[in-house]
Each structure stands twice: as structure tokens, then as C-alpha cells.
N, CA, C and O of each residue as an XYZ file, in Angstrom:
304
protein
N     103.777    106.804     98.664
C     102.612    106.844     99.531
C     101.375    106.335     98.794
O     100.583    105.588     99.368
N     101.198    106.725     97.540
C      99.990    106.294     96.832
C      99.956    104.780     96.642
O      98.876    104.191     96.582
N     101.119    104.144     96.547
C     101.146    102.689     96.424
C     100.632    102.036     97.712
O      99.930    101.026     97.664
N     100.985    102.618     98.857
C     100.500    102.091    100.138
C      98.990    102.267    100.257
O      98.284    101.364    100.704
N      98.508    103.429     99.857
C      97.061    103.694     99.920
C      96.322    102.729     99.000
O      95.276    102.192     99.364
N      96.864    102.514     97.819
C      96.240    101.595     96.869
C      96.184    100.173     97.443
O      95.172     99.483     97.313
N      97.263     99.751     98.067
C      97.293     98.417     98.674
C      96.259     98.304     99.793
O      95.556     97.298     99.893
N      96.167     99.332    100.630
C      95.205     99.317    101.736
C      93.770     99.326    101.225
O      92.913     98.643    101.785
N      93.498    100.090    100.171
C      92.128    100.128     99.644
C      91.751     98.785     99.024
O      90.596     98.368     99.116
N      92.704     98.107     98.396
C      92.427     96.770     97.870
C      92.091     95.800     99.003
O      91.208     94.952     98.873
N      92.806     95.941    100.105
C      92.511     95.101    101.279
C      91.117     95.411    101.820
O      90.385     94.500    102.206
N      90.748     96.691    101.851
C      89.418     97.081    102.350
C      88.316     96.530    101.457
O      87.240     96.174    101.939
N      88.582     96.459    100.154
C      87.576     95.944     99.220
C      87.205     94.497     99.518
O      86.127     94.045     99.129
N      88.071     93.771    100.194
C      87.828     92.360    100.514
C      86.974     92.185    101.774
O      86.480     91.088    102.037
N      86.795     93.256    102.554
C      86.095     93.156    103.837
C      84.602     93.409    103.685
O      84.182     94.203    102.843
N      83.809     92.735    104.498
C      82.374     93.006    104.513
C      82.081     94.171    105.470
O      82.987     94.703    106.111
N      80.809     94.554    105.556
C      80.444     95.735    106.333
C      80.841     95.606    107.800
O      81.310     96.574    108.399
N      80.661     94.436    108.379
C      80.983     94.232    109.793
C      82.449     94.480    110.093
O      82.787     95.158    111.063
N      83.318     93.931    109.259
C      84.752     94.147    109.452
C      85.131     95.603    109.198
O      85.997     96.149    109.882
N      84.487     96.230    108.221
C      84.764     97.648    107.971
C      84.362     98.499    109.170
O      85.035     99.475    109.503
N      83.265     98.123    109.810
C      82.816     98.852    110.994
C      83.823     98.717    112.140
O      84.119     99.693    112.828
N      84.339     97.519    112.337
C      85.366     97.307    113.370
C      86.634     98.070    113.019
O      87.251     98.687    113.888
N      87.027     98.029    111.747
C      88.209     98.763    111.310
C      88.051    100.257    111.569
O      89.003    100.922    111.978
N      86.859    100.783    111.333
C      86.603    102.201    111.585
C      86.832    102.541    113.054
O      87.394    103.590    113.369
N      86.403    101.670    113.945
C      86.634    101.897    115.371
C      88.122    102.021    115.667
O      88.540    102.881    116.443
N      88.915    101.162    115.046
C      90.366    101.218    115.251
C      90.958    102.506    114.683
O      91.760    103.166    115.345
N      90.567    102.866    113.461
C      91.162    104.036    112.822
C      90.817    105.340    113.530
O      91.584    106.302    113.476
N      89.666    105.371    114.193
C      89.266    106.590    114.896
C      89.619    106.566    116.383
O      89.215    107.458    117.129
N      90.366    105.555    116.816
C      90.809    105.469    118.210
C      92.333    105.291    118.210
O      92.822    104.161    118.189
N      93.080    106.392    118.234
C      94.541    106.343    118.050
C      95.290    105.391    118.986
O      96.230    104.726    118.550
N      94.900    105.311    120.253
C      95.651    104.431    121.143
C      95.421    102.953    120.818
O      96.247    102.114    121.179
N      94.323    102.619    120.149
C      94.115    101.243    119.707
C      95.077    100.909    118.566
O      95.593     99.795    118.485
N      95.311    101.883    117.690
C      96.224    101.680    116.565
C      97.624    101.383    117.069
O      98.289    100.481    116.560
N      98.072    102.126    118.055
C      99.421    101.953    118.599
C      99.581    100.568    119.203
O     100.628     99.942    119.038
N      98.568    100.083    119.897
C      98.641     98.806    120.603
C      98.284     97.592    119.744
O      98.444     96.457    120.193
N      97.809     97.809    118.529
C      97.319     96.710    117.697
C      98.472     95.818    117.244
O      99.455     96.299    116.681
N      98.344     94.518    117.493
C      99.378     93.574    117.056
C      98.810     92.193    116.714
O      99.539     91.201    116.726
N      97.531     92.129    116.414
C      96.878     90.866    116.082
C      97.169     90.496    114.623
O      96.433     90.894    113.720
N      98.233     89.740    114.400
C      98.667     89.416    113.050
C      97.685     88.511    112.308
O      97.764     88.387    111.086
N      96.773     87.886    113.024
C      95.786     87.018    112.389
C      94.541     87.786    111.947
O      93.661     87.219    111.299
N      94.464     89.058    112.291
C      93.299     89.872    111.959
C      93.194     90.086    110.448
O      94.199     90.156    109.741
N      91.953     90.189    109.976
C      91.730     90.426    108.551
C      92.193     91.810    108.114
O      92.428     92.036    106.927
N      92.327     92.734    109.056
C      92.743     94.083    108.672
C      94.093     94.487    109.250
O      94.386     95.674    109.388
N      94.910     93.502    109.585
C      96.248     93.774    110.123
C      97.076     94.616    109.146
O      97.681     95.611    109.548
N      97.107     94.226    107.867
C      97.904     94.959    106.879
C      97.432     96.396    106.719
O      98.245     97.302    106.533
N      96.132     96.607    106.790
C      95.598     97.968    106.648
C      96.075     98.842    107.801
O      96.464     99.990    107.590
N      96.048     98.313    108.998
C      96.469     99.097    110.163
C      97.968     99.380    110.124
O      98.399    100.473    110.492
N      98.760     98.419    109.686
C     100.201     98.646    109.564
C     100.470     99.740    108.534
O     101.299    100.620    108.765
N      99.781     99.689    107.412
C      99.936    100.734    106.396
C      99.488    102.073    106.955
O     100.162    103.083    106.757
N      98.360    102.093    107.649
C      97.827    103.325    108.238
C      98.853    103.975    109.164
O      99.026    105.193    109.147
N      99.520    103.173    109.958
C     100.546    103.700    110.874
C     101.677    104.391    110.112
O     102.226    105.389    110.579
N     102.021    103.861    108.946
C     103.152    104.377    108.167
C     102.822    105.628    107.357
O     103.732    106.314    106.890
N     101.552    105.933    107.185
C     101.154    107.079    106.360
C     101.224    108.389    107.136
O     101.163    108.411    108.365
N     101.355    109.479    106.383
C     101.260    110.799    107.005
C      99.781    111.122    107.236
O      98.905    110.326    106.898
N      99.518    112.275    107.803
C      98.134    112.634    108.160
C      97.212    112.649    106.937
O      96.072    112.191    107.015
N      97.700    113.171    105.810
C      96.897    113.206    104.588
C      96.535    111.786    104.134
O      95.392    111.521    103.761
N      97.504    110.887    104.169
C      97.253    109.505    103.782
C      96.275    108.825    104.714
O      95.415    108.063    104.273
N      96.404    109.101    106.016
C      95.475    108.518    106.989
C      94.058    109.013    106.747
O      93.107    108.234    106.812
N      93.912    110.293    106.470
C      92.579    110.841    106.195
C      92.009    110.263    104.905
O      90.801    110.052    104.798
N      92.867    110.010    103.935
C      92.419    109.393    102.680
C      91.856    108.003    102.934
O      90.818    107.636    102.383
N      92.546    107.227    103.771
C      92.043    105.890    104.089
C      90.727    105.945    104.851
O      89.830    105.138    104.604
N      90.607    106.885    105.766
C      89.342    107.031    106.502
C      88.203    107.381    105.551
O      87.093    106.868    105.690
N      88.477    108.251    104.588
C      87.459    108.629    103.604
C      87.054    107.434    102.750
O      85.871    107.229    102.478
N      88.036    106.654    102.332
C      87.730    105.478    101.524
C      86.931    104.466    102.328
O      86.024    103.822    101.802
N      87.265    104.330    103.584
C      86.524    103.424    104.465
C      85.057    103.844    104.545
O      84.166    103.002    104.437
N      84.805    105.122    104.730
C      83.421    105.622    104.777
C      82.714    105.372    103.447
O      81.544    104.990    103.424
N      83.423    105.587    102.344
C      82.861    105.337    101.013
C      82.457    103.867    100.861
O      81.355    103.573    100.397
N      83.344    102.943    101.251
C      83.066    101.511    101.137
C      81.853    101.103    101.979
O      80.992    100.349    101.525
N      81.804    101.617    103.218
C      80.670    101.281    104.088
C      79.358    101.767    103.464
O      78.369    101.035    103.439
N      79.358    103.002    102.963
C      78.136    103.545    102.342
C      77.762    102.785    101.089
O      76.580    102.565    100.828
N      78.753    102.381    100.310
C      78.483    101.631     99.079
C      77.832    100.279     99.403
O      76.884     99.862     98.738
N      78.348     99.611    100.419
C      77.772     98.321    100.811
C      76.333     98.487    101.289
O      75.461     97.685    100.953
N      76.095     99.535    102.074
C      74.733     99.790    102.580
C      73.775    100.075    101.405
O      72.646     99.586    101.390
N      74.228    100.855    100.440
C      73.360    101.220     99.318
C      73.060    100.028     98.406
O      72.055    100.030     97.696
N      73.926     99.012     98.422
C      73.714     97.833     97.585
C      72.731     96.848     98.174
O      72.303     95.919     97.489
N      72.363     97.031     99.431
C      71.434     96.098    100.090
C      70.029     96.283     99.625
O      69.130     95.577    100.082
């Protein structure tokens, strides 16, 4: 599980604030996650990993997402 989380966080590190904001909408809207199949999306791999994680792993990714968004805002 930690390898999946590490891979997803590396993918998140590549995204700018706008994409992180869109990703947050997906992660906090469960029925969007189930229906998501846009393979060309910049966060496709993150969502696939998110689906495979247990609840603890999903919450970890949400926390990291919030951390990344706040870090980007503080750097402005």
C-alpha cells in the first residue's frame, strides 16, 4: 500500500494548483471516482490508485493533496 501512496504523491507533485483543485473535487465526490475513465487526464493514475486503496490510504492521499495545495499557496 505504501508503494501505491508514494507513486500517487509523486504524481501529485507534478500538478499545479488548478489541477490539484480539480482532483480534490473528484476525491471528495465518490460517484465521480466510480465513473472516472478519462485516460488522457493528468490525474488518471492518481484516481486509479485511489480506487485501489483502503480507507486509510484514501484519507492519506486526501491529506497529502491538502498539504500540496497549501504549500503552493504559501509559495506565492
